[in-house]
C-alpha positions as CSV (number, residue, x, y, z in Angstrom):
1,M,-0.5,-58.1,-68.4
2,C,-3.1,-60.7,-66.9
3,A,-3.3,-60.4,-63.2
4,L,-1.3,-63.5,-62.0
5,G,-4.1,-65.0,-60.1
6,A,-6.2,-65.3,-63.3
7,L,-3.6,-67.7,-64.9
8,N,-3.7,-71.4,-65.0
9,P,-0.9,-73.0,-63.3
10,F,1.4,-73.7,-66.1
11,A,1.1,-69.9,-67.1
12,R,1.9,-68.9,-63.6
13,V,5.2,-70.9,-63.9
14,A,6.0,-69.6,-67.0
15,M,5.4,-65.8,-65.8
16,A,7.3,-66.4,-62.7
17,E,10.4,-67.7,-64.6
18,E,9.8,-64.7,-66.8
19,M,9.9,-62.3,-63.7
20,A,13.0,-64.1,-62.3
21,A,14.8,-63.7,-65.6
22,Q,13.7,-60.0,-65.5
23,G,15.4,-59.8,-62.0
24,E,12.1,-58.8,-60.4
25,S,12.2,-59.7,-56.5
26,H,9.9,-62.0,-54.9
27,E,10.9,-60.9,-51.6
28,Y,8.0,-60.1,-49.2
29,L,7.8,-59.5,-45.4
30,T,7.5,-62.3,-43.2
31,D,7.1,-61.2,-39.9
32,R,3.6,-59.8,-40.2
33,Y,0.2,-61.1,-38.4
34,Y,-3.2,-60.1,-39.3
35,I,-6.6,-59.8,-37.3
36,F,-9.7,-59.5,-39.2
37,C,-12.6,-58.4,-37.2
38,Y,-16.1,-58.7,-38.5
39,F,-19.2,-56.7,-37.1
40,G,-21.9,-58.7,-38.0
41,G,-25.3,-57.6,-39.6
42,G,-24.6,-54.2,-41.3
43,W,-23.3,-51.4,-39.1
44,D,-24.6,-47.7,-39.1
45,I,-21.5,-45.7,-39.9
46,L,-23.2,-42.6,-39.2
47,L,-22.8,-43.4,-35.5
48,S,-19.0,-44.1,-35.9
49,L,-16.8,-44.3,-39.0
50,D,-18.6,-41.7,-41.2
51,P,-20.6,-39.1,-38.9
52,R,-22.1,-36.0,-40.0
53,D,-22.2,-32.7,-37.9
54,P,-25.5,-32.3,-36.3
55,V,-25.5,-28.6,-36.8
56,A,-25.3,-28.8,-40.5
57,F,-27.3,-32.0,-40.8
58,N,-30.6,-32.1,-38.9
59,A,-34.3,-32.4,-39.3
60,E,-34.4,-29.0,-40.8
61,T,-32.0,-30.1,-43.4
62,M,-32.7,-33.7,-44.1
63,A,-35.1,-32.9,-47.1
64,T,-32.4,-31.5,-49.3
65,T,-29.2,-33.7,-47.9
66,R,-31.1,-36.8,-47.6
67,I,-29.2,-37.6,-44.5
68,Q,-30.8,-38.1,-41.0
69,P,-28.2,-38.7,-38.4
70,G,-30.9,-39.0,-35.4
71,Y,-28.5,-38.6,-32.8
72,T,-31.2,-37.0,-30.7
73,L,-33.6,-40.0,-31.2
74,L,-31.1,-42.4,-29.6
75,D,-32.4,-43.9,-26.3
76,D,-29.0,-42.4,-24.8
77,V,-28.7,-39.4,-26.2
78,P,-24.8,-38.5,-26.5
79,E,-23.6,-35.4,-25.1
80,A,-20.8,-35.3,-27.9
81,P,-22.3,-37.4,-31.2
82,V,-19.0,-36.3,-33.1
83,I,-15.5,-35.7,-32.3
84,Q,-13.4,-33.4,-34.4
85,T,-9.9,-34.5,-34.9
86,A,-7.4,-32.9,-37.3
87,G,-8.4,-35.1,-40.2
88,G,-12.1,-35.0,-39.8
89,L,-15.0,-36.0,-38.0
90,L,-15.3,-39.3,-36.0
91,G,-18.6,-40.7,-34.3
92,F,-19.1,-41.1,-30.5
93,C,-19.4,-44.9,-31.0
94,L,-15.8,-45.2,-31.8
95,G,-15.6,-44.7,-28.0
96,D,-11.8,-45.0,-26.8
97,L,-10.6,-45.5,-30.3
98,A,-11.8,-41.9,-31.1
99,T,-10.7,-40.4,-27.8
100,Q,-7.5,-42.3,-27.2
101,H,-6.2,-43.7,-30.2
102,Q,-7.1,-41.6,-33.4
103,D,-3.5,-41.3,-34.4
104,K,-3.2,-45.2,-34.7
105,I,-6.3,-45.8,-36.8
106,S,-7.3,-45.0,-40.2
107,I,-10.9,-44.9,-41.8
108,V,-11.8,-45.7,-45.4
109,R,-15.0,-44.2,-46.5
110,G,-17.0,-44.4,-49.7
111,I,-16.7,-48.1,-50.1
112,N,-19.5,-49.5,-52.7
113,M,-20.4,-52.9,-51.8
114,E,-22.5,-53.4,-55.0
115,T,-24.8,-55.5,-53.1
116,L,-27.6,-55.4,-50.3
117,S,-27.4,-59.0,-49.3
118,H,-26.0,-60.0,-45.7
119,A,-23.9,-63.0,-47.3
120,A,-23.0,-61.5,-50.5
121,G,-21.4,-58.6,-48.6
122,K,-19.6,-60.6,-46.0
123,M,-18.0,-62.6,-48.8
124,R,-17.0,-59.5,-50.9
125,F,-15.0,-58.0,-47.8
126,L,-13.5,-61.6,-47.0
127,T,-12.4,-62.4,-50.5
128,G,-12.3,-59.0,-52.5
129,K,-14.7,-60.8,-55.2
130,E,-18.4,-60.6,-56.1
131,A,-20.2,-63.7,-54.8
132,S,-21.4,-66.3,-57.3
133,G,-24.9,-66.6,-55.8
134,V,-24.6,-67.8,-52.6
135,Q,-21.1,-69.2,-53.1
136,A,-17.8,-67.5,-52.5
137,R,-15.7,-66.9,-55.7
138,G,-12.0,-67.5,-54.7
139,S,-10.2,-67.7,-51.4
140,S,-10.6,-65.4,-48.4
141,V,-7.6,-62.9,-48.5
142,S,-6.8,-63.8,-44.7
143,T,-6.3,-67.2,-46.3
144,W,-4.0,-66.2,-48.9
145,L,-2.0,-64.1,-46.2
146,T,-1.7,-67.7,-44.3
147,S,-0.4,-69.3,-47.0
148,F,2.1,-66.7,-48.0
149,L,3.4,-66.9,-44.3
150,G,3.8,-70.4,-43.7
151,E,2.5,-73.2,-41.5
152,Q,4.8,-73.3,-38.8
153,E,2.3,-72.0,-36.5
154,T,0.0,-74.6,-34.5
155,I,-3.0,-72.9,-35.8
156,P,-1.9,-71.1,-38.8
157,H,-5.3,-69.4,-39.5
158,L,-7.6,-69.4,-36.5
159,A,-11.6,-68.2,-37.6
160,V,-13.6,-67.6,-34.3
161,N,-17.1,-67.7,-35.3
162,L,-16.4,-66.6,-38.8
163,A,-16.7,-68.4,-42.1
164,T,-13.3,-68.4,-44.4
165,Y,-12.7,-69.8,-47.7
166,N,-10.0,-71.9,-49.3
167,K,-10.6,-72.7,-53.2
168,D,-7.1,-73.0,-54.2
169,R,-4.2,-72.4,-51.5
170,P,-2.7,-75.2,-49.4
171,N,-4.6,-77.1,-46.7
172,F,-2.8,-75.7,-43.7
173,A,-4.0,-72.1,-45.0
174,S,-7.6,-72.8,-44.3
175,G,-9.1,-71.3,-41.4
176,I,-9.8,-73.6,-38.4
177,K,-13.3,-72.5,-37.1
178,V,-14.4,-72.4,-33.5
179,S,-17.6,-70.7,-32.2
180,T,-16.3,-69.5,-28.9
181,V,-13.2,-69.3,-26.6
182,S,-14.7,-72.4,-24.7
183,D,-15.0,-74.3,-28.0
184,L,-11.1,-73.5,-28.5
185,L,-10.3,-74.9,-25.4
186,E,-12.2,-77.9,-26.0
187,A,-10.5,-78.4,-29.4
188,I,-6.9,-77.9,-28.1
189,R,-7.1,-79.8,-24.7
190,A,-6.7,-83.5,-24.0
191,D,-8.3,-83.4,-20.5
192,R,-10.4,-86.8,-21.0
193,P,-8.9,-89.2,-23.2
194,F,-11.3,-91.6,-24.7
195,S,-9.0,-95.0,-24.3
196,E,-6.0,-96.1,-22.9
197,Q,-2.8,-95.1,-24.3
198,L,-1.8,-98.5,-26.1
199,I,-5.2,-98.5,-27.9
200,D,-4.6,-94.7,-28.7
201,Q,-1.3,-95.9,-30.3
202,Q,-3.0,-98.7,-32.3
203,I,-5.6,-96.6,-33.5
204,E,-3.1,-93.9,-34.6
205,A,-1.0,-96.7,-36.5
206,L,-4.1,-97.9,-38.4
207,L,-4.8,-94.3,-39.6
208,H,-1.4,-93.5,-40.6
209,Q,-1.2,-96.9,-42.5
210,D,-4.6,-96.2,-44.3
211,A,-3.6,-92.3,-45.1
212,Q,-0.5,-93.9,-46.9
213,C,-2.3,-96.3,-49.1
214,T,-2.3,-95.6,-52.9
215,R,-6.1,-94.5,-52.8
216,A,-5.5,-92.4,-50.1
217,L,-2.6,-90.7,-51.5
218,I,-4.3,-90.1,-54.9
219,S,-7.4,-88.6,-53.3
220,R,-7.7,-84.7,-52.6
221,F,-10.2,-85.5,-49.8
222,S,-8.1,-88.0,-48.2
223,N,-5.1,-85.8,-48.2
224,K,-7.2,-82.7,-46.8
225,A,-8.8,-85.2,-44.1
226,E,-5.4,-86.7,-43.0
227,S,-3.9,-83.0,-42.9
228,A,-6.6,-81.9,-40.8
229,R,-6.1,-85.1,-38.3
230,Q,-2.4,-84.3,-38.0
231,K,-3.2,-80.6,-37.2
232,S,-5.5,-81.7,-34.7
233,L,-2.9,-84.0,-33.1
234,E,-0.5,-81.3,-32.8
235,M,-2.9,-78.9,-31.4
236,V,-4.0,-81.5,-28.6
237,S,-0.3,-82.3,-27.8
238,S,0.7,-78.6,-27.8
239,G,-0.2,-77.9,-24.3
240,L,-2.1,-74.5,-25.2
241,G,-5.1,-74.7,-23.0
242,N,-3.5,-72.6,-20.5
243,T,-2.8,-69.9,-23.1
244,F,-6.7,-69.3,-23.4
245,D,-8.0,-70.3,-19.9
246,F,-9.3,-66.7,-19.5
247,L,-11.3,-68.1,-16.5
248,A,-8.2,-69.5,-14.8
249,N,-7.6,-68.3,-11.0
250,N,-4.1,-66.9,-11.6
251,D,-2.4,-63.3,-12.0
252,E,-2.1,-63.4,-15.8
253,M,-5.6,-64.4,-16.4
254,A,-7.0,-61.9,-14.1
255,A,-5.2,-59.4,-15.9
256,V,-6.5,-60.2,-19.0
257,R,-9.9,-60.2,-17.8
258,T,-9.3,-56.7,-16.1
259,H,-7.9,-55.3,-19.4
260,Y,-10.2,-56.5,-21.8
261,G,-13.2,-56.0,-19.3
262,F,-15.0,-59.4,-19.3
263,A,-16.4,-61.0,-16.1
264,K,-15.0,-64.4,-14.9
265,N,-17.7,-66.6,-16.1
266,T,-18.9,-68.3,-19.2
267,N,-21.0,-65.4,-20.6
268,G,-17.9,-63.3,-20.2
269,L,-16.2,-65.8,-22.7
270,S,-18.9,-64.7,-25.3
271,T,-18.1,-60.9,-25.3
272,P,-16.1,-58.7,-27.7
273,G,-13.6,-58.2,-25.3
274,A,-13.1,-61.9,-24.6
275,R,-12.9,-62.3,-28.4
276,A,-10.4,-59.6,-29.0
277,A,-8.4,-61.1,-25.8
278,L,-8.4,-64.6,-27.7
279,A,-7.0,-62.8,-30.9
280,A,-4.1,-61.1,-29.0
281,K,-3.2,-64.5,-27.4
282,A,-3.4,-66.2,-30.7
283,V,-1.0,-64.0,-32.4
284,T,1.5,-63.2,-29.1
285,S,1.8,-66.6,-28.1
286,G,3.0,-67.9,-31.6
287,V,-0.2,-69.9,-32.0
288,S,-1.4,-68.2,-35.0
289,R,-0.5,-66.1,-37.8
290,V,-3.8,-65.0,-38.9
291,V,-7.1,-64.4,-36.7
292,S,-10.7,-64.1,-38.4
293,V,-13.0,-63.2,-35.7
294,T,-16.7,-62.1,-35.5
295,L,-16.0,-59.5,-32.9
296,N,-19.7,-58.5,-32.3
297,G,-23.1,-58.9,-34.2
298,G,-27.0,-57.9,-33.8
299,F,-26.2,-55.0,-36.3
300,D,-29.4,-55.8,-38.7
301,T,-31.8,-53.4,-36.8
302,H,-34.6,-52.1,-38.9
303,G,-36.7,-51.0,-36.3
304,L,-36.6,-49.4,-33.0
305,N,-34.1,-51.7,-31.7
306,W,-31.5,-49.2,-33.8
307,R,-32.0,-46.6,-31.1
308,D,-30.3,-49.0,-28.3
309,D,-28.6,-51.9,-30.2
310,Q,-26.5,-49.9,-32.7
311,P,-24.6,-47.6,-30.3
312,E,-24.1,-50.0,-27.6
313,R,-22.8,-53.0,-29.6
314,Q,-20.7,-50.4,-31.8
315,Q,-18.9,-49.1,-28.7
316,A,-18.3,-52.7,-27.1
317,G,-16.7,-53.8,-30.4
318,F,-14.9,-50.8,-31.0
319,N,-13.5,-50.6,-27.4
320,A,-12.6,-54.1,-27.6
321,I,-10.3,-53.0,-30.6
322,A,-9.1,-50.6,-28.5
323,R,-7.9,-52.8,-25.6
324,L,-6.2,-55.0,-28.3
325,I,-4.3,-52.0,-29.8
326,E,-3.1,-51.1,-26.4
327,D,-2.2,-54.9,-25.3
328,L,-0.2,-55.5,-28.6
329,S,1.3,-52.1,-28.1
330,A,2.7,-52.8,-24.8
331,T,4.0,-56.3,-25.7
332,E,7.6,-56.5,-26.8
333,Y,7.9,-58.4,-30.1
334,K,10.1,-61.4,-29.8
335,G,13.0,-59.5,-27.9
336,T,13.5,-56.8,-31.0
337,G,12.8,-54.0,-28.9
338,T,9.7,-53.3,-31.1
339,T,6.1,-54.1,-30.1
340,W,3.7,-56.8,-31.8
341,M,1.4,-53.9,-33.0
342,D,4.6,-52.6,-35.1
343,H,4.1,-55.9,-36.6
344,T,0.3,-56.6,-36.8
345,N,-2.4,-55.3,-38.9
346,I,-6.0,-55.2,-38.0
347,I,-9.0,-54.5,-40.0
348,A,-12.7,-54.1,-38.7
349,F,-15.5,-54.5,-41.4
350,S,-19.2,-55.2,-41.9
351,E,-21.0,-56.2,-44.9
352,F,-22.6,-53.1,-45.6
353,S,-24.1,-49.8,-43.7
354,R,-27.5,-48.7,-43.4
355,T,-29.8,-46.2,-44.9
356,S,-28.9,-42.4,-44.4
357,M,-32.2,-42.1,-43.5
358,L,-34.6,-43.5,-40.8
359,N,-37.6,-45.8,-42.3
360,Q,-41.2,-45.7,-41.1
361,N,-40.2,-48.0,-38.4
362,S,-37.6,-45.6,-36.7
363,G,-34.8,-47.8,-37.8
364,R,-32.5,-47.9,-40.9
365,D,-32.3,-50.4,-43.9
366,H,-29.6,-52.1,-45.8
367,W,-27.5,-49.6,-47.9
368,L,-24.6,-50.4,-50.2
369,N,-22.0,-47.6,-49.1
370,N,-19.7,-48.5,-46.5
371,A,-16.5,-47.9,-44.5
372,C,-14.0,-49.8,-42.5
373,L,-11.3,-49.1,-40.1
374,V,-7.6,-50.1,-40.4
375,A,-4.5,-49.9,-38.1
376,G,-1.1,-51.7,-37.5
377,A,2.2,-52.6,-39.1
378,D,1.8,-51.3,-42.5
379,I,-0.8,-48.7,-42.1
380,K,-0.6,-45.1,-41.9
381,G,-2.4,-43.7,-38.6
382,G,-4.9,-40.6,-38.5
383,K,-5.7,-40.9,-42.2
384,F,-9.1,-40.3,-43.6
385,I,-9.6,-42.0,-47.1
386,G,-12.3,-41.2,-49.2
387,A,-15.8,-40.0,-48.5
388,S,-19.3,-40.5,-49.0
389,S,-21.6,-37.9,-50.3
390,D,-23.3,-35.2,-48.6
391,N,-26.5,-35.9,-50.2
392,G,-27.7,-39.6,-49.5
393,M,-24.1,-40.8,-48.6
394,Q,-23.3,-42.3,-52.0
395,P,-19.7,-43.4,-52.7
396,Q,-17.5,-41.0,-54.0
397,G,-14.2,-41.3,-56.3
398,V,-11.0,-41.6,-54.8
399,N,-7.4,-40.8,-55.6
400,L,-5.3,-43.8,-54.6
401,E,-2.1,-41.9,-54.2
402,T,-3.4,-39.4,-52.1
403,G,-6.6,-40.7,-50.7
404,L,-8.6,-37.6,-51.7
405,V,-12.1,-37.6,-53.3
406,D,-11.7,-37.4,-56.8
407,N,-15.0,-37.6,-58.7
408,L,-13.2,-37.0,-62.0
409,G,-10.2,-39.0,-62.4
410,G,-10.4,-41.4,-59.2
411,V,-12.1,-44.7,-58.9
412,T,-14.9,-45.9,-56.5
413,L,-13.5,-48.0,-53.9
414,N,-14.7,-51.5,-53.3
415,P,-13.4,-53.8,-50.6
416,E,-10.6,-55.6,-52.7
417,H,-8.8,-52.1,-52.8
418,V,-8.4,-52.4,-49.1
419,L,-7.5,-56.0,-49.2
420,Q,-5.1,-55.5,-51.9
421,T,-3.2,-52.7,-49.9
422,F,-2.4,-55.3,-47.1
423,L,-1.2,-57.8,-50.0
424,H,1.0,-54.9,-51.7
425,A,2.3,-53.9,-48.1
426,I,3.8,-57.3,-47.5
427,G,5.5,-57.0,-50.6
428,Y,3.3,-59.3,-53.3
429,R,3.1,-57.8,-56.8
430,N,1.4,-59.1,-59.7
431,D,-2.0,-59.3,-57.9
432,P,-1.7,-63.1,-56.7
433,A,-5.2,-63.0,-55.2
434,D,-6.6,-61.8,-58.6
435,L,-8.2,-58.8,-57.1
436,R,-7.7,-56.7,-60.3
437,V,-7.4,-53.3,-58.6
438,D,-4.6,-51.2,-57.3
439,P,-3.8,-50.8,-53.6
440,I,-4.7,-47.5,-51.9
441,K,-1.1,-46.3,-51.5
442,A,-2.2,-43.2,-49.5
443,L,-2.8,-45.7,-46.6
444,M,0.4,-47.5,-46.8
445,K,3.6,-46.5,-44.6
446,N,6.1,-47.5,-47.0
447,S,4.2,-46.5,-50.2
């Protein structure tokens, strides 16, 4: 059977009717929220998600292993570069996630990005499809999830300094993009009216009249513009400004700043902690169902900046995720006795990793092998899925049922395997996003 997402609309209807006739259920979970955390620039997974024991992998062995962890070359040499857990090693840059929350997170290793291009790698992890030149092929999976979960939230899909794509989903599922916390406040506040109330009402009446004319009704562009305008009016009139005013002089916002560790100034609002706090507030306050956020950047380190920038930026990003998990775990979900973490899935990713060997500039270049971190409502904690090889860190075949390396009968993982796992976990079958791969069942709580 062809993947459902590859069919034209009439074929989709016919297949839906056929499945209904066969009694196949279309029910899926509706009490789910998603936070996509992007680390921009291509991270060094040897420092965090896919480390190597320096006793076995070092300057003496790198000629045969083609792996040079380089932990002793960092500007701030870690006392313990790797952390042993029941399932395997974690790198010191995972920070509090490794030392305090290793039972809540899972790592997927040996992901083949099949590209060394920043733009193509990012689009691959957002959409689950290879890019077509510099264009995304298909909608972001965050957009698909938003379209499934509905438009009842004020900003169903919030995108913070991260592109999202909508090729074939409803307008409401498109990510409403802001660059910073300050930008979001500007967008949702009506602090400075541009005209008197009567004039505003007249302008609104004219715009509404224009949107209802025949020309506008048959124009896809006009319909999208009117939908965006109505959503903007809803945001401005919702009174959400106080929800995200992290610099306010009150106990609630002081507690947010303390927990997420950012300063009470505009520079503090640009930190990973403030962005993680924004994501938490967006979902727990009923503002958004899906948040896509660039949590931290600056990972394109080809020279000596690798020694300082990679560890510092990775730890800041992963510690922000630790604070996010703690916040969601401590906040009750709608009076149910469960927590927001029981209903929210988190994925942290980058467009690719960096080479296992240092280059002539004492940095690392682009490498197609990758890893990602997942946690939350539908994800088993403490799992290590797949692996990269101990020679050059090549992606290895994986058994999707067990998560173990299987170079004979397994499959090479791509980002779409991870994304399909979230779609499958929510209850969707028949590949609605046309990802054309199976989910990683070893990751799913209810597999």
